[in-house]
N, C-alpha and C positions, 0 to 999 in steps of 0.2 A: 400470269394466270398458271394455276397448276393443272398439269395434263394427266390424264389417267392412261398411263403407258403400261400395259401389262408386262410382266417380267416373261422372258423366255422360259418354257419347260426346263431348258438346259441352265437357265440362268440360277434356277434355285431347284435343282432336279431331285426327284425321289430316287434313290439308288435302287436299282432292282433286285439286288440280291442274287446275283448269277453264279454263286458258288455251287458246286455239286453237292447234290443231295446225299447224305450218307447214313441216314437213319431216319426213324419216324420224326423225332423233333425237327430234324433239319427239313424234312418234307412239309411238316405243318407250318413251321416258320416261313418257309419260301411261299406257300400258299397265302398266309396271311400278308407277307410282304407284297406278293402280287395284287392282292386285293385292295391293300391300303393304296398302292400306285394308282389302280383302276379307278377307285373313288376320287382321288385327287385329281386325276384327268378330267373327270366328270363335274368337276366343282363342288362335290359332295363332301365337303371338308368335315362337318361335325361327325358323320358316319365314319369317315376314314380315320379321324382321331381315335375312335373307339377301338379299331382294328389295329391301328398302330400301337396303341398301348399295349394290346395283347401281344403283339409281335415283339416288343421290346421287352416285356416281362417274361416271355418264353426264352428270348435270346439271353438274358441275364442269367436266367435259371440253368438253362441247359448247356451254354457254352462258355459261361465265365465273363466277368466285366469287362475284360480287355480283349474280347474276341471281335474280329472285323464285322461279324453279323451284328453284334451289340451296336457298334459304329453306324452300320446302315440304319437300325432300327431308330436310333438317336436322331441321325439326320432327317429320316422320314418324319418323325413326329415334331421336330423343330421346323421344318419346313411347313407343315399343317399349321402350327401355332403361328408362324410369321404370315401365312396366308390370311389368318383370321385376326391379324393384329395383336397377337398375344406376345408381344417381343420379349416381356421379362420372363416368360416362361421358355421362348425359344433359345435365347442366348445362352444359358448353361448347357443345354443339350447340344447345339452346335460346337461349343467349346471342347467339350468332352468328346464327341465324335471325332473332332479334328486331331485331338491329342492321340486317340487310338490308332487312326490312320497313319499319322506321321511316325508312330512307334513300330507299328507293323509292316509299313510300306516303304518308308524313308520320306524325305522332304520334297522329291522331286517326281513322285508318282502321280498320274493324271487323276486318281481318286482323292489324293491331297489338294490337288488343283480345284476339283469340284467343291471339297469342303470348304477351302478358303473362299472360293467364290460365294458359297451360301452364307457364310459369316459376313462377308461385305455386304451382300444384298440386305441383310437385317440391318446393319450399320445405316446403310443408305435409307431405308425406310423409316429410320429414327431421324433422320437428318444429321447423321455423324459422318459427314463428308470425309473429313480429315483422317478418320479411323478407316472409312471404306476404301479410299483411293488405292493405298499400298496394298491392300489385300487383293483387289480386282487386278493390279498390275502384276503382282506374284502370281496370281492364278493365269493370267494370260501368258506370262513367260513360261511357266510350268507346261502349259498346253502347246504352245508353239515348239518347244523343244521336244517333248514327248509324243506329239501326234502329228506335227507338220503344220505348216502356215495356212493350209486350204482346209483343215478338219472343221466340222461343224462346231465343235466345242471352241475353237478359235473364233468363230464368227460370233457365237454366243457371248465370249469374252469381251470381243471387241464393243458389240452392243451394250454391254454392261458398262464399259468405261464411258462410252458415248453418252449414255443415259444419265450418268453421274456428272459429267461435265455440263450437259444441257440442264441439269436441275441447277446448277450453279451459275448459269448464264454464260457459259464458255461455249457459245455455239460455233465459233470458228474451229475450235479443236474437236467439237463433237460430230460435225459434218462428215468430214472424210472417214471417220471410224465408222459410222452409221453405214455409209456408202459401201465400205470394203466388207462389212458384216453381211449386208444384203446381197453382195455379189458371191461371197463364199457360200451363203446358205442356198441360194438359187441353184448354184452349180452342184453342190453336194446333195442336196435333198429334192431338188425339182421345185417348180414354181407354184405348186400347189400345197406344199407343206405347211402345217401350222407354223412352224418357227418362221418360215418366210413371212406369213401373214403378221406375226408379231414384229418382225424387223420393219416391215412397210408401215405398220401402225405407229412405230417408235420414230421412224424418219419423218413421217408425216407430222408428227407431234413437234419435232424440231422446226420443221418449215412454218408450222403453225405459230410457233412461239416467236419466229422472226418476221411474222406477217406475210408469208409467201404463201398466201392461200390458194393461188391456182396451181401451184406445185403439190400442196398437202391434199386437197380434195382428191385427185384420181388415186393417191396413195391409200387413203382412208377407204375409198370406194373398193379397191382391189384388196385390201386387208379383210374388210367386211365380208365379201364374196368368198375368199378362202377360209375364213374362220367358219361361216355358216355352212359350207360344204363339208369341211373336214371335222368339225367339232359338233355340228348340228345347231339349230337356230336358238336353242334355250340355254347355251353354254356361257358362263361369266365372261369369257373373252370376247364373245360376241357383243355382250353388253356393253363392254369396255369401249370397243370400236364404235358403237353406236352413240355412246356418251360423247365420245370425241368428236365425232362428225357433227352431231346436233350442236356441240360448242362451237365448232367452226362456222356452222351456218348462222348461229345467233351474231357471231362477230361480224358476218357479212350482211345482217339485217334480213335474213331469210327465216323470218319466225316460224312460219307454219311448216316448213320442211323440219326445223329444229324441233318443234313441239311434238311432231309425229315420231321422230327418232328416239326422242327422250321418253316418251311414253312406251315404246317398245322396250326400251333398256330397263325402265322401272318395272315392267311386267317380268321380264326375265328375273331380275334380283328379287322379286316377291315370291316367284316359284321357288327360288334357291334357298329361302329362308326356312 
């Protein structure tokens, strides 16, 4: 059964564009970039695409085609396309963003690790697992070396490799990676952070795929509570966990509980359209 396991924000993150403002174009670009990220976090993808396109056009015009700001805008627009399932439009943007970052920062920089990770997420979404795995492994290696083994980005990378293994039925390899990711994220971010909610959701999905329903249910419940409180009750990530928990209840024969959760999820999806 296909599980709806939402990606971490850090799994395919919108780079925030933290370069210092040095002029009016830089300030305008930063404002557009921050607005794009805010809309992305709210699940308002179509609005975010319009703002992201403005940011990219301004960056190319003002800073030149090889500038890191252009790489940031390319990445952000690609991630929005990926979130919408527009994979053919996303791939060349991710590729160009990665090339700019590697040239500007070198192959071992954390921002390169993020860019590699994002391209891997695109390949995974398309079922191109053989192409995704070495990129996820490269991103994990970059992050562990540059940031240390307990950094939240390392937790995100571990989650991503685990999700890839789970999608291929490699559950024995996936479980310890999910568990290590959850431990890192809880320690680094606190137990109520949205990324912890995502990690719980994903570990629950693995247990569900193995038929370990008694272990999956409390993890889904905790993930749902975290996401509702941190993101609001109408966020797409809340709908994802509702759908996952509804699927679990259907498999357990609890049709009434499943139907109620599925209806809540449908309502959220419809409001977001």
